[in-house]
C-alpha positions, 0 to 999 in steps of 0.5 A, a space after each residue: 201783076 204789073 211787071 216790076 220793070 214798069 214800076 218807077 221809084 216815083 210811081 211806088 212812092 218810095 221814101 226819098 230817104 232811101 234815095 241816098 243809101 240806094 245811090 251810095 249802095 250801088 256805087 259801093 257794090 263795085 268797090 269790092 274785091 271778093 264775093 263774100 264782102 259783097 254779099 255781106 254788104 247786101 245783108 247790111 242793106 236792112 240797117 242802111 235802109 232801116 227796114 224793120 221787120 225784114 230779114 235778108 239771106 243770101 244763097 249763092 253758087 259761089 265757092 268760098 263765099 258762104 262763111 257767114 250764118 246768113 250766106 248759104 250754099 245753093 244745093 239742088 237736093 237740099 236748098 228750098 224749092 223756091 231758091 232753086 227755081 229762081 236760081 234756075 229761071 232768073 225770075 223773081 218769086 213772091 209768096 205770101 207766107 202769113 197774113 202780114 209776111 211776104 217772102 221775096 226771092 230775087 236773082 243776083 245776076 249779071 250779063 254772063 250768068 246767075 250767081 245767087 239769090 236774095 231771100 227776103 222775109 218782110 212785113 213791109 210793102 213788097 212791091 217797093 222792096 222788089 224795086 229797091 232790091 232788084 236794082 241792088 241785085 242787078 248791080 251785085 251781079 255786075 259787081 260779081 262779074 267784075 270781081 271774077 274778071 279781075 280775079 281771072 286776070 290776076 290768075 292769068 298774069 300770075 300763071 303767065 309770069 310763072 310760065 315765063 320764069 320757068 321757061 327762062 329757068 329751063 333755058 339755063 339748063 343745057 343738059 337733056 336730063 336736067 331739063 326733064 328733071 326740071 319739067 317733072 318737078 314743075 308738073 308735080 309741084 305746080 300742076 299737081 300731076 301724080 305721075 309724069 312719064 317722058 318718052 323719047 325716040 331711040 335709035 330704033 325709032 321707037 319711043 322709050 321711057 326716060 329714066 327721069 319719069 316717075 317709077 309708076 310707068 315701069 309697072 304693069 298697071 301703067 301698061 294701059 296708059 303707056 299703050 294708049 299714048 303710044 297708039 295716039 302718037 302713031 297717028 297724030 301730034 296733037 295734045 290730048 285732055 281726058 278728064 274722065 278715063 272711065 267714060 272716055 276710054 271705057 277702063 273699069 276702075 282706072 287708077 287715074 281718071 285724068 290723062 294729059 298728053 303733050 308732044 315734043 316737036 322738032 318742027 313737025 317731027 315728033 321726037 318724044 312726048 310726055 304723059 301726065 296722070 291724076 287719080 281724080 276726074 277733071 283734075 285740072 282746068 282747061 286753062 291749065 291744060 293750055 298753059 302746059 301745052 304752051 310750056 311744052 311748045 317752048 320746052 321742045 326747043 330746049 329739049 331738041 337743043 339739049 339732045 343735039 348738044 349731047 349727041 355732039 358731045 357723044 360724037 366728040 368723046 366717042 370713037 365712031 367705029 368701036 363706040 368706045 370712048 375717044 382718047 381725048 375723053 380718056 385723057 381727061 378722065 385719067 387726069 381727074 382720077 389722079 387728082 381725086 382718087 388714091 390709085 388706078 390701073 391703065 392697060 394698053 391693048 394691041 391687036 397682034 398681026 393686025 396688018 396681016 388681017 387687013 392684008 388677008 381679009 381687007 380693011 372692012 374685016 379689020 374694022 369688024 375685028 376692032 369692033 369685036 374687041 371693043 365690045 369684048 372690052 365693054 363686056 369685061 369692065 365695070 360701069 365706071 371703068 373706061 374703055 377707049 380707042 387709043 389709036 390704030 389697032 390699039 385700044 385702052 382701058 383705065 380702071 379708076 380706084 383699082 389696084 394693080 392685081 385687080 387690073 392684071 386680072 382684067 387684062 388676063 381675062 381679055 387675053 385668054 378669051 379674045 381669040 374665042 370671040 373674034 372672027 377671024 380669030 386674033 390675039 392681043 398683047 397688053 402693057 399695064 401701068 399703075 399709079 398710087 398717090 404716094 408715088 411722086 413720079 406719077 402723072 398721066 403722061 408717065 402712066 401712058 409712057 410706062 404702059 407703052 413701054 410694057 406693051 413694046 416689051 410684050 410685043 418683042 417677047 412674042 405677042 399674046 402676052 401681058 407685061 406690067 411696067 416695072 415687073 418684067 
């Protein structure tokens, strides 16, 4: 049989009444914005060309383009064999079904691939219809590729805008924890991550799970994924996309099949990484993986700056020797407490005979004693209480929303036990002051002065004592 490409419309004596609808149809095909409408337009060819005794169906591989009784989804197990063969080969098939009925199957293909087939049952001249419908199917293939390119461009623009908007939002959050929370929410809401883990380098230079992470990473089930991520980043700073954990890593019945790993880098230094998990295989496209990689790249600078800012803030509000809070930080917290709370207790602690410790053992031993007392203070106060370096050999404790009796118990416990936890063994003296919101004389300056006076009294009475201002 002569190849169809060699036929011209004139050679086949195509009805000239078909020229106009053919020309208009090829133009119209390129105006559609989705595959469904384009396929329906092809089906309507029967009416436009007034083809009696002809039935057309579309078979397509495109998702979301089969919501029509004459548009079918290609399935290799269930579709007719000729449909699958033409879809695979891209070659036209023609079969005589009955004496006067012919079946023609024409691929709908463009430059990039085959997107479906057109199935024609007709009693008309098959050669003429093959020429007409091959032209239409070739144009339809080109039209589908334009639709795909347009859709991809729109999706890419949308994704880039979302990425840009999120990075701008992230840049407004200068706190480390808040930045991680924003990232976690974004990964879950935008990219459908089921579990999100953040790991950052600690003082021991090992990677520690951030408490912003989803709770799954604290479970025994997560140990495989946690260890895999840790092992990877021991030797590399590259991102990883695993779409099938069972096949790739050999894990039998894994809880999560898709694993995404991304590094947080400060220049070339790895400061942390994030681990995203999803239960389904290949739960995200490669483009999504690259989008997240770009997001992490830009986020790394925000994260690094936030960590640096918090480190500087910690240096400002923390005494470098004892790691207790600084006096400046203590002042601010007491001022805030006296505005918002009903009461509070303040304790000044002075190391007895500290000069003698320095003279006898040296200043390094004296510093160690300060550190030991500081640690003992932290072990004897609550999380919301504030232990601080007051100055020299003086330390301080502020107990917000704490009555005097409770504050006195804290001071008594310290005085009674400090000699047992210090080397060389020392004693301390304490001055205690207390405020209540119905006392108009209360101010943070008076609170300090009252405690200082009580401490002076304790020292003058022989040291290793506790004096409460106003109760001498």
